[in-house]
C-alpha positions as CSV (number, residue, x, y, z in Angstrom):
1,M,114.1,98.9,102.4
2,K,116.8,99.5,99.8
3,L,115.5,101.4,96.8
4,D,117.5,101.4,93.5
5,Y,117.1,104.5,91.3
6,L,117.3,103.3,87.8
7,S,116.8,106.7,86.1
8,Q,116.0,110.3,86.9
9,N,115.0,112.9,84.3
10,K,113.9,116.6,84.7
11,A,110.5,117.3,83.4
12,F,108.2,120.4,83.8
13,G,110.4,121.5,86.8
14,G,110.0,118.2,88.6
15,D,111.7,114.9,88.4
16,Q,110.7,111.6,86.8
17,F,112.2,108.6,88.5
18,V,112.2,104.9,87.7
19,C,113.0,102.8,90.7
20,S,113.2,99.1,91.7
21,H,113.2,97.3,95.0
22,Q,113.0,93.8,96.5
23,S,109.3,93.2,97.3
24,E,108.2,91.3,100.4
25,A,104.7,90.9,99.0
26,T,105.8,89.2,95.7
27,G,109.2,87.9,96.6
28,T,110.6,89.5,93.5
29,E,112.2,92.6,92.2
30,M,109.5,95.2,91.4
31,T,109.9,98.3,89.3
32,F,107.8,101.4,89.4
33,S,107.9,105.0,88.1
34,V,107.2,108.1,90.1
35,Y,106.9,111.7,89.0
36,V,107.6,114.3,91.7
37,P,106.4,117.8,90.7
38,P,108.3,121.0,91.7
39,H,107.6,121.9,95.3
40,E,108.9,123.8,98.3
41,A,111.5,122.1,100.6
42,G,109.7,120.1,103.3
43,A,106.3,120.1,101.5
44,K,104.2,116.9,101.5
45,L,102.2,116.3,98.3
46,P,99.1,114.3,97.4
47,V,99.6,111.2,95.4
48,L,97.7,109.7,92.4
49,W,98.3,106.0,91.8
50,Y,98.0,104.8,88.2
51,L,97.4,101.1,87.5
52,S,98.2,99.8,84.0
53,G,96.5,97.3,81.8
54,L,97.2,93.9,80.3
55,T,100.7,93.3,78.9
56,C,101.9,96.7,80.3
57,T,104.7,97.7,82.7
58,H,105.3,101.0,84.4
59,A,106.9,102.2,81.1
60,N,103.7,102.5,79.0
61,V,102.1,105.4,80.9
62,T,105.5,106.9,81.8
63,E,106.4,107.2,78.2
64,K,103.0,107.8,76.6
65,G,100.6,109.0,79.3
66,E,101.3,112.8,79.1
67,Y,100.5,113.4,82.8
68,R,103.6,115.4,83.9
69,A,102.5,118.9,82.9
70,A,99.2,118.5,84.7
71,C,100.9,117.0,87.8
72,A,103.4,119.9,87.8
73,E,100.6,122.4,87.5
74,H,98.5,120.9,90.3
75,G,101.3,119.6,92.6
76,V,100.4,115.9,92.5
77,I,102.8,113.0,92.7
78,F,102.1,110.3,90.1
79,V,103.1,106.7,90.8
80,A,102.9,103.9,88.2
81,P,103.7,100.3,89.4
82,D,104.2,97.2,87.3
83,T,101.2,94.9,86.6
84,S,102.6,91.7,88.0
85,P,105.7,90.1,89.5
86,R,108.6,89.4,87.1
87,G,111.6,87.1,87.0
88,E,112.8,83.7,85.9
89,N,111.3,81.9,88.8
90,V,107.9,83.5,88.5
91,P,105.2,81.2,87.1
92,D,103.8,82.3,83.7
93,A,101.5,81.4,80.9
94,A,103.9,82.4,78.1
95,D,101.5,81.9,75.2
96,E,98.7,83.8,76.9
97,Y,98.9,87.6,76.9
98,D,95.9,87.9,79.3
99,F,97.2,85.7,82.1
100,G,100.4,85.4,84.1
101,K,103.2,87.9,83.8
102,G,101.8,91.3,82.8
103,A,98.3,90.3,83.9
104,G,98.2,90.3,87.7
105,F,94.7,91.7,87.9
106,Y,95.6,93.4,91.2
107,V,94.5,90.3,93.2
108,D,96.1,88.3,95.9
109,A,96.1,84.9,94.3
110,T,95.1,81.9,96.5
111,Q,95.7,79.0,94.0
112,D,99.0,77.3,93.1
113,P,101.3,78.0,91.5
114,W,100.3,81.7,91.6
115,S,99.7,82.3,95.3
116,E,103.3,82.7,96.4
117,Q,104.1,85.6,94.2
118,F,101.0,87.0,92.5
119,R,100.1,89.2,95.5
120,M,99.5,92.5,93.7
121,R,96.7,93.6,96.0
122,S,99.0,93.5,99.0
123,Y,101.8,95.1,97.0
124,I,99.6,98.1,95.8
125,E,97.6,98.6,98.9
126,I,100.2,98.0,101.6
127,E,103.8,97.6,100.5
128,L,104.3,100.3,97.8
129,P,102.7,103.1,99.8
130,S,105.1,102.3,102.6
131,V,108.0,102.4,100.2
132,M,106.8,105.8,98.9
133,A,106.4,107.2,102.4
134,G,110.0,106.3,103.2
135,E,111.6,107.8,100.1
136,F,109.4,110.5,98.6
137,P,107.5,113.6,99.9
138,V,104.0,112.0,99.8
139,D,101.1,112.9,102.0
140,L,99.3,109.6,102.4
141,S,96.3,111.3,104.0
142,R,95.6,112.6,100.4
143,Q,95.4,109.7,97.9
144,S,93.5,109.0,94.8
145,I,93.7,106.2,92.2
146,T,93.2,105.8,88.5
147,G,94.0,103.2,85.8
148,H,93.4,101.8,82.4
149,S,91.6,98.6,81.3
150,M,92.8,95.9,83.8
151,G,94.2,98.8,85.7
152,G,90.8,100.6,85.6
153,H,89.4,97.4,87.2
154,G,92.1,97.6,89.8
155,A,91.5,101.3,90.5
156,L,87.7,100.8,90.8
157,T,87.9,97.8,93.1
158,I,90.7,99.2,95.3
159,G,89.0,102.5,95.7
160,L,85.6,101.0,96.3
161,R,87.0,98.7,99.0
162,D,88.6,101.6,100.9
163,P,86.7,104.9,100.2
164,A,88.0,106.6,103.3
165,R,91.6,106.2,102.0
166,F,91.1,107.1,98.3
167,R,89.4,110.5,97.9
168,S,88.6,109.9,94.3
169,I,88.6,107.1,91.7
170,S,88.9,107.4,87.9
171,A,89.4,104.9,85.1
172,F,90.0,104.8,81.4
173,S,88.3,101.9,79.6
174,P,87.9,99.8,82.8
175,I,86.9,96.1,83.0
176,V,83.9,96.9,85.3
177,A,82.6,93.4,85.8
178,P,85.4,90.9,85.4
179,S,83.2,88.1,86.8
180,R,81.1,88.3,83.7
181,V,83.7,88.7,80.8
182,P,86.3,86.3,79.3
183,W,89.4,88.2,80.5
184,G,88.1,88.3,84.1
185,E,86.6,84.8,84.2
186,K,89.9,83.3,83.0
187,A,92.0,85.3,85.5
188,L,89.8,85.1,88.6
189,S,89.1,81.4,88.2
190,R,92.8,80.5,87.9
191,Y,94.1,83.0,90.6
192,L,91.3,82.5,93.1
193,G,89.6,79.2,92.3
194,E,86.1,78.3,91.1
195,D,84.2,79.8,94.1
196,R,82.7,82.8,92.5
197,D,81.9,84.4,95.8
198,S,85.6,84.9,96.3
199,W,85.7,86.9,93.1
200,R,83.3,89.6,94.3
201,A,85.9,91.6,96.1
202,Y,87.6,92.0,92.7
203,D,84.6,93.1,90.7
204,A,83.5,96.7,90.8
205,V,79.9,95.9,89.8
206,A,79.7,93.1,92.4
207,L,81.2,95.4,95.1
208,I,78.5,98.0,94.5
209,E,75.8,95.4,94.5
210,D,77.2,94.2,97.9
211,G,77.1,97.7,99.4
212,A,80.3,99.5,98.4
213,R,79.9,103.2,97.7
214,H,82.0,106.1,96.6
215,D,81.0,109.7,95.9
216,H,83.7,110.6,93.4
217,I,84.1,108.3,90.4
218,L,85.0,109.4,86.9
219,V,85.1,107.0,83.9
220,D,86.1,107.7,80.3
221,Q,85.3,105.1,77.7
222,G,85.8,105.3,74.0
223,T,82.9,104.4,71.8
224,A,85.3,102.9,69.2
225,D,87.0,100.7,71.7
226,Q,87.3,97.2,70.2
227,F,86.9,95.6,73.7
228,L,83.8,97.5,74.8
229,E,81.1,95.1,74.2
230,E,82.8,91.8,75.1
231,Q,85.2,92.7,77.8
232,L,84.5,96.1,79.3
233,K,80.7,96.4,79.5
234,T,80.6,100.0,80.8
235,G,76.8,99.8,80.8
236,A,76.9,97.3,83.7
237,L,78.6,99.9,85.9
238,T,76.2,102.6,84.9
239,M,73.3,100.3,85.8
240,A,74.8,99.2,89.1
241,C,75.5,102.7,90.2
242,A,71.9,103.8,89.3
243,K,70.4,101.0,91.3
244,A,72.7,102.0,94.3
245,G,71.8,105.7,94.1
246,M,75.4,106.6,93.0
247,S,76.1,109.4,90.5
248,P,79.5,108.7,88.8
249,D,80.6,110.7,85.9
250,I,80.7,108.1,83.1
251,R,81.6,109.7,79.8
252,M,81.3,107.9,76.5
253,Q,83.9,109.6,74.3
254,E,82.9,109.4,70.6
255,G,85.3,107.8,68.3
256,Y,88.1,107.0,70.8
257,D,89.6,103.5,71.0
258,H,91.5,101.5,73.7
259,S,94.9,103.0,73.1
260,Y,97.2,105.6,74.8
261,Y,96.1,108.1,72.1
262,F,92.8,108.0,74.0
263,I,94.3,108.0,77.5
264,S,96.7,110.8,76.8
265,T,93.9,112.9,75.4
266,F,92.0,113.0,78.7
267,M,94.8,112.4,81.2
268,A,95.3,116.1,82.1
269,E,91.5,116.3,82.8
270,H,91.8,113.3,85.1
271,V,94.8,114.7,87.0
272,A,93.0,118.1,87.5
273,W,89.8,116.3,88.6
274,H,91.7,114.3,91.2
275,A,93.7,117.4,92.3
276,A,90.5,119.3,93.1
277,R,89.5,116.5,95.4
278,L,92.9,116.0,96.9
279,G,93.2,119.6,98.0
């Protein structure tokens, strides 16, 4: 697969890349960023996937996430994909920030006109790891995943569906129960159809209710987040985990909002926490 290197910048002794390639999963050009920390020649490094939130691209966390110093210190590759397919021929809901381009919700859509290209689950779980393995010094036996908001939803659901693959899961301000909130009900009904049983694979609380388990989950949620009560509902995750006998570290951070000021404050802690579990 041909990979185009759009930029390369030195940072903390490593290299920050932005790349693009033609995706088989989405049928579009996809862009992602990857930070490779300093390492010895021939070394294979663990990888931390970061999934972004609504309206975002790879650029938001790349420019504002403040992860590079921690990744350099702990020897972790950091990969940030886009949030949806892009392009002139990709269907969209141009007047809706929370649906269509920039709002892929990390699902494989089954409904027209979305099903042909909105296949972000396959892209994140299958295609992009293969691309990374062919181009960068990643050790795919050591993977963890994190994300913000819609991307926190993606990190939780992807990690819970495959706990043997992802050693640890973290999230900033995640949508923990999309089946129960306006953002999620809108997206899942239009991407997947009205059968709510088909939504459960993309709902962290539902996955736990259905038997999914993971021993290493960290969630940071700001108490001043304007979306907390209506869209995020952190308490639903706390309750589901308690009923399942799980003990995630769910931290309510006093006074923090939904922004990258919040994410960047705790990003280094998340990187270090994952690194301890990645080995």
